[in-house]
Structure formats: C-alpha cells, structure tokens
C-alpha positions in Angstrom: 211.5 103.1 103.8 208.3 101.7 105.4 206.2 104.5 103.8 208.0 105.5 100.6 205.0 107.3 99.1 204.1 109.4 102.2 204.3 113.1 102.1 204.9 115.5 105.0 202.2 118.1 104.6 202.0 121.2 106.7 199.3 123.9 106.8 200.3 127.4 105.9 198.7 128.9 109.1 196.7 131.2 106.8 199.9 133.0 105.7 200.1 131.9 102.1 203.0 134.1 101.2 206.6 133.5 100.0 207.8 135.8 102.8 206.6 133.2 105.3 207.4 129.9 103.5 209.9 130.7 100.8 212.9 128.5 101.2 211.5 126.7 104.3 212.8 123.1 104.5 214.6 123.6 101.2 216.1 120.4 100.0 213.8 118.2 102.1 212.0 115.6 100.0 208.4 114.6 100.1 207.0 117.8 101.6 204.0 119.9 100.5 202.1 123.0 101.7 198.4 122.8 102.5 196.4 126.0 102.0 192.7 126.7 102.4 191.2 129.1 99.8 187.7 130.4 100.7 185.6 133.3 99.5 183.0 132.9 102.2 184.7 135.5 104.4 185.1 138.1 101.7 183.1 141.3 101.7 179.9 141.1 99.7 180.7 142.0 96.1 179.6 141.5 92.4 180.0 138.2 90.7 182.9 139.6 88.7 184.8 140.2 91.9 184.5 136.6 92.9 185.4 135.4 89.4 188.5 137.5 89.3 189.5 136.5 92.8 189.2 132.8 91.9 191.3 133.1 88.8 193.9 135.2 90.6 194.7 132.3 92.9 196.5 130.7 89.9 199.3 133.2 90.1 199.7 132.9 93.8 199.8 129.1 93.7 202.4 129.3 90.9 204.5 131.7 93.0 204.3 129.5 96.1 205.2 126.4 94.0 208.3 128.2 92.8 209.3 129.6 96.2 208.4 126.7 98.4 207.4 123.6 96.5 204.3 121.5 96.0 201.0 123.2 97.0 197.7 121.4 97.8 194.5 123.3 98.2 193.3 121.3 101.1 189.9 123.1 101.5 187.7 125.1 99.2 184.0 125.6 98.6 181.7 127.6 96.4 180.3 129.8 99.2 180.4 133.5 98.6 178.9 134.5 101.9 179.1 133.5 105.6 175.5 132.3 106.1 176.0 128.5 106.5 174.7 127.5 109.9 177.5 127.0 112.5 180.2 127.8 110.0 182.1 129.7 112.7 181.2 127.4 115.5 178.2 125.8 117.3 175.7 128.6 118.0 178.5 131.0 117.3 179.7 133.4 114.7 182.5 135.9 114.1 181.8 139.5 115.1 180.3 141.3 112.1 179.3 138.1 110.3 177.3 137.4 108.2 177.8 140.6 106.2 174.4 140.2 104.4 170.9 138.9 105.3 170.8 135.1 105.0 168.4 132.8 103.3 166.4 130.5 105.6 165.0 127.0 104.8 163.2 124.4 107.0 165.7 122.7 109.3 166.4 119.0 108.4 165.7 116.2 110.8 168.5 115.5 113.3 170.8 113.0 111.8 171.8 111.7 115.2 168.3 111.0 116.3 165.7 112.9 118.4 167.2 111.7 121.7 169.9 114.5 121.5 169.4 117.7 123.6 167.3 120.3 121.8 166.0 117.9 119.1 163.9 118.1 117.2 164.0 121.8 116.5 161.1 123.6 118.2 159.3 125.6 115.5 157.8 127.8 118.2 161.1 129.1 119.6 163.7 131.6 118.3 167.4 131.0 118.4 168.4 129.2 121.6 171.5 129.7 123.7 174.2 129.4 124.9 175.9 131.7 122.4 179.5 132.5 121.6 180.7 135.8 120.4 178.0 135.8 117.7 174.8 133.9 116.8 173.9 131.3 114.2 171.3 128.6 114.6 167.7 127.4 114.1 165.0 130.0 114.6 161.3 129.0 114.5 162.1 125.8 112.7 164.2 127.6 110.0 167.9 127.3 109.5 170.3 129.7 107.7 171.9 128.7 104.4 173.8 130.6 101.6 172.1 133.4 99.7 170.8 133.2 96.2 172.4 135.1 93.3 170.2 137.3 91.2 170.3 137.3 87.4 172.2 140.3 85.9 170.3 141.0 82.6 168.6 144.1 84.0 171.6 145.3 85.9 174.7 147.1 84.7 176.5 144.0 83.6 178.1 141.3 85.7 179.9 143.9 87.7 176.7 145.7 88.6 175.6 146.5 92.2 172.3 144.6 92.3 173.8 142.3 95.0 173.6 145.2 97.5 169.8 145.3 97.5 168.9 141.8 96.4 166.8 139.7 98.7 168.4 136.5 100.2 166.0 134.3 98.3 165.7 135.2 94.6 162.1 135.7 93.3 160.8 133.2 90.8 162.4 133.8 87.4 165.2 135.9 88.8 167.5 133.2 90.3 171.0 133.3 88.8 172.6 131.0 91.3 173.2 128.1 89.0 175.0 130.3 86.5 177.2 132.0 89.1 178.1 128.8 90.9 178.8 126.9 87.7 181.1 129.6 86.4 182.8 130.0 89.8 183.5 126.2 90.0 185.0 126.2 86.6 187.3 129.1 87.4 188.4 127.7 90.8 189.1 124.2 89.4 191.1 125.9 86.5 193.2 127.8 89.0 193.7 124.8 91.4 194.3 122.0 88.9 196.4 123.8 86.3 199.2 124.9 88.6 199.0 123.1 92.0 199.3 119.5 93.1 195.7 118.8 94.1 192.6 120.1 95.7 189.8 118.9 98.1 186.3 120.3 98.2 185.0 121.0 101.7 182.7 119.3 102.5 181.6 116.0 101.0 178.0 116.5 102.2 176.0 118.8 104.5 173.2 118.2 106.9 171.1 121.1 105.4 170.5 121.6 101.7 173.5 123.9 101.1 175.2 122.9 97.8 177.8 125.7 98.2 179.4 123.5 100.9 178.3 120.0 99.7 180.3 118.3 97.0 177.5 115.8 96.4 174.8 118.4 96.1 177.0 120.7 93.9 177.6 117.7 91.6 173.9 117.0 91.5 173.0 120.6 90.6 175.6 120.5 87.8 177.8 123.2 89.3 180.9 121.0 89.5 181.6 119.3 86.1 182.1 115.5 85.9 185.0 113.9 84.0 188.3 115.2 82.7 190.0 118.2 84.2 191.3 119.0 80.7 187.8 119.8 79.6 187.9 123.0 77.5 185.3 124.6 79.8 187.8 124.3 82.7 191.0 125.1 80.8 189.6 128.2 79.1 187.4 129.5 82.0 189.8 132.2 83.1 190.8 133.5 79.7 189.2 136.9 80.2 190.8 137.3 83.6 194.2 136.1 82.4 194.1 138.5 79.5 193.6 141.5 81.9 190.1 142.3 80.5 189.0 144.0 83.7 189.6 147.2 85.5 188.9 148.3 89.0 186.8 151.5 88.9 185.3 153.8 91.6 181.6 153.5 92.2 180.1 156.8 91.0 177.3 156.5 93.6 179.7 156.3 96.5 180.0 159.4 98.8 183.1 161.4 98.3 184.3 161.0 102.0 184.0 157.2 101.7 185.9 157.4 98.4 188.7 159.3 99.9 189.0 156.8 102.7 189.5 154.0 100.2 192.0 156.1 98.2 193.9 157.0 101.3 194.3 153.4 102.2 195.6 152.4 98.8 198.1 155.3 98.6 199.3 154.7 102.2 199.9 151.0 101.5 202.0 152.1 98.5 204.0 154.5 100.6 202.5 157.6 98.9 201.2 160.8 100.4 197.4 160.9 100.2 196.9 164.5 101.2 196.4 165.8 97.7 193.2 163.9 97.2 191.4 166.2 99.7 191.7 169.0 97.2 189.8 167.0 94.5 186.1 167.0 94.1 183.4 165.7 91.7 184.6 164.0 88.5 188.2 164.9 89.2 188.1 162.9 92.4 186.3 159.9 90.8 188.7 159.9 87.9 191.7 159.9 90.2 190.1 157.1 92.3 189.8 155.0 89.1 193.5 155.3 88.6 194.5 154.6 92.2 192.2 151.7 92.7 193.0 150.0 89.4 196.8 150.3 89.9 196.6 148.9 93.5 194.3 146.1 92.5 196.2 145.1 89.4 199.5 144.9 91.2 198.2 142.9 94.1 195.3 140.8 92.8 197.7 137.8 92.4 198.0 137.9 96.2 194.3 137.9 96.7 193.5 141.6 96.7 189.9 142.4 95.7 188.4 145.5 94.0 186.3 146.7 97.0 188.1 149.4 99.1 185.3 149.5 101.6 182.5 149.2 99.1 183.5 152.2 96.9 185.0 150.3 94.0 183.8 147.7 91.5 185.1 145.7 88.6 184.2 146.5 85.0 185.0 144.7 81.8 187.0 146.9 79.5 185.6 147.8 76.1 182.7 145.4 76.5 179.1 146.1 75.5 176.7 143.5 76.9 174.1 142.3 74.4 171.0 140.2 75.2 172.8 137.0 74.2 175.6 137.7 76.8 173.6 136.7 79.8 173.4 132.9 79.6 172.0 132.7 83.1 168.8 134.4 82.1 167.7 132.0 79.2 165.2 130.0 81.0 164.2 132.7 83.4 163.4 135.2 80.6 161.2 132.7 78.9 159.3 132.1 82.1 158.9 135.7 83.1 158.7 137.6 79.8 156.7 135.3 77.5 153.5 136.0 79.3 153.5 139.7 80.5 150.6 141.1 82.5 148.7 142.5 79.5 148.7 139.1 77.8 147.5 137.3 80.9 144.6 139.9 81.2 143.8 139.6 77.5 143.7 135.8 77.6 141.6 135.8 80.7 139.0 138.2 79.2 138.9 136.2 75.9 138.3 133.1 77.9 135.5 134.6 79.8 133.8 135.9 76.6 134.2 132.6 74.8 132.9 130.7 77.7 130.0 133.0 78.2 129.0 132.7 74.5 129.2 128.9 74.5 127.1 128.7 77.7 124.5 131.2 76.3 124.3 129.2 73.0 123.8 125.9 74.8 121.2 127.3 77.1 119.3 128.9 74.2 119.2 125.6 72.3 118.4 123.2 75.1 116.5 125.2 77.7 113.1 126.3 76.5 112.5 128.4 79.7 115.8 130.3 79.3 115.1 130.8 75.6 111.6 132.1 76.3 112.8 134.6 78.9 115.5 135.9 76.6 113.1 136.3 73.7 110.6 138.1 75.9 113.1 140.5 77.4 112.4 144.1 76.4 116.1 145.0 76.9 117.3 142.3 74.5 114.5 142.7 71.9 116.8 144.6 69.4 119.0 141.5 69.3 116.3 138.7 69.6 114.1 140.2 66.9 116.9 140.0 64.3 116.6 137.4 61.6 120.1 136.0 62.4 119.1 135.4 66.1 115.8 133.7 65.2 117.4 131.5 62.6 120.3 130.6 65.1 118.2 129.9 68.2 114.6 129.5 67.0 112.0 128.6 69.5 112.7 125.1 71.1 109.8 122.8 71.9 109.4 122.2 75.6 109.5 118.6 77.0 106.0 117.1 77.1 104.7 119.2 74.2 102.7 116.9 71.8 101.5 119.5 69.3 97.9 120.8 68.6 94.9 118.5 67.9 93.4 120.2 64.8 90.5 117.8 64.4 89.2 118.6 67.9 
C-alpha cells in the first residue's frame, strides 16, 4: 500500500530458461525477471553471427514472457569481444579471455586524481600486479579497448571470415565499426523493446574511450538512434533474420577432424549416433556437416545457439548475391581509398614536377641573363636553343646596368 508501483525484480542467475523459471511465483503480482544479455563472452565470429544472435533474443524473451511473466533486460552492451579493461575484475580476466588480440589506446587520466596508488600510469612499465586468474590492465601507458570491425566489401559477404586475420585496429579506409555497431544496436533494441518490458544499456559512461560499453559515446557516434522506438529502422531491422534468410554452413577451409568434432557434438546433443560421420570424407563430409549444423542451429537459435561449432561453421545468406551497393559500410571508405590509386598519385606527382620545372625554367630564362646566357651557350642544348621558337620565346635579355653602345664615339 505504501509503494503501489514497486515491482519485485529478481535476477535469472544466468539461467534464462523456462525450465528454471517457468511457473515460478505464479499468481504473484508485481514481479519481473531481470536478465543480462551480452555478446562480449561469445566466441569470435562474423558480423552475421552477432546479428542473428541479437535478433534471436526476441523469441527467447517472448517465450519467457509467456512462461514466467514480465522480462527486463537489465544489462546489455554493444561489445562483441572481451577486450575492455578490467571487464572481468581489477587486474584480472577469465581463463582463455580475451579470445582475440585487443586494440590499445593511450590510458586516460585517473578520474579519482593522481594521489591514488599506481597513478598516473607509468608509460615505462608493463602490466603491474597483483594479478588474478588472468591479466588485464595498462601496459606502457596503453590500455585495452574493444577491437575494430573491418569492412566486408572485399570479403565473401557479411558472413566471411576476415575477422579471423584482421588486426585489432582497422587500417585507414577499412574501418567498418560504425556500420556493424549501428546495425547491431538496431537489432538489439528491436529484440528488447518489441517483446520485453524494458532494457538498460550498460554502462552510462566509461573511463576509457570505449563506445561499445558507453551509452553516451555510442549515442555520440550515432550507433544508438535517438527518438521513437517505433522508428522503422528499429522495427524492421530483424526482417531478414525473422524470415529465416540464413543458413548455418560448414567452413570449407576447416580440417576434417575439426569438422567431425563439431558434428559429433551436435549429433550427441540431439541424442543421435555420430559414428557414421567417420566414414565420410571430402565433399560428402562437408555436405553432411551443412545439414547437421543448420538443423541444430535453426532449432536452438531462439535459445541463443550460435553457428560456430568450434570455429568450423559460419552463417550464409540464402540465395543472396552481394552487389557493390550492398555494402553500405564502405561508402566513405571506398571513396577515400579507391579514388586515388597508386598509379594516379604517381602520375599527378610526375606531372607536377614537370610543370613546376617548366615554369621555373621559363622564369629563369626571362629574368636571369646569366642563366639565359649559360643555357644558350651550352653545346648539349644547342639543338633546342638554336630553334626559331626558342629564340622567339626567350630571346636574349639585357643584363642590369647595360646602357647600350655609344655609336658616336
């Protein structure tokens, strides 16, 4: 009676399943379930994997709303890796994390002042202890932040494998981070706002420049849209995923033994005997893996399953040919990189040198009698200087102080 609008909100203890919460406290009013949905702890994957995983949360939230009641996404971010400094604890990290090399930027000034132990960061020292089970911290004045995403125009579509060999910091003209983060934000907001009862971005701001974890910086970069949640960009952002326009395929470059390990896992989880796959080789093995992986992923993606299987599978868009206009993330970058290829730069440089040399030579011939005389007297240049055009153009300038001949004397 004293707090009529209060809700009793409980965390899902990272078990966001109807088996755990279905029917719990049924009939009790003013209750809700808090869940935290992150992608930062997922295995490295293509942008399509993260897009599909974000949109798949819609089905799981809808299932939990039906089986339990109101669901609130109490924490989410745009991070797709585990690089953010101290994400897993002060000077600590989880075993095996981060899964990919991280990007490093200059550490920011200590927000609590320089009278704190270990501040300011010593640019001459590596990571300092004590450590936990892992390591994360400043090293030689640099601090780890989330990796950049590379553009996909020159890869095999959005589901390509360029992320496996991409550097942590994208080269100039190849940074696709804005595109990936903007698309990911739209898809996540679509999943969270269309079905659930609210969502909170974590965090409001960060000490380092890390927009994947900072609401203010993500807003500033234009990753998170401002205004109405009924914006068509948000409402329609998951249409391809919702229409089942993707399949989970085996990676043709994966070794057969690794492929069999992923297939064996999927079949065992389904209660099927995997022994027959050891008699398959070559295309027969990869074709069978396509079927196994896609059936497993399609039946479980609503529960958060990804198309990975130990790095031997990847998502592909069905019946889709990517034209040049498809890659919106490359518009500005392509202008920057491709408008002036190397041969044009060389041609412009040579032309500039030739024009500059000609202008300088012409000015010297007209206004410097000594230079003019030396050129005209040069035996090597005589075929050019003896021509009528040359004599008419440059003549024989009169030197300063010359007053002409006194004929009378």
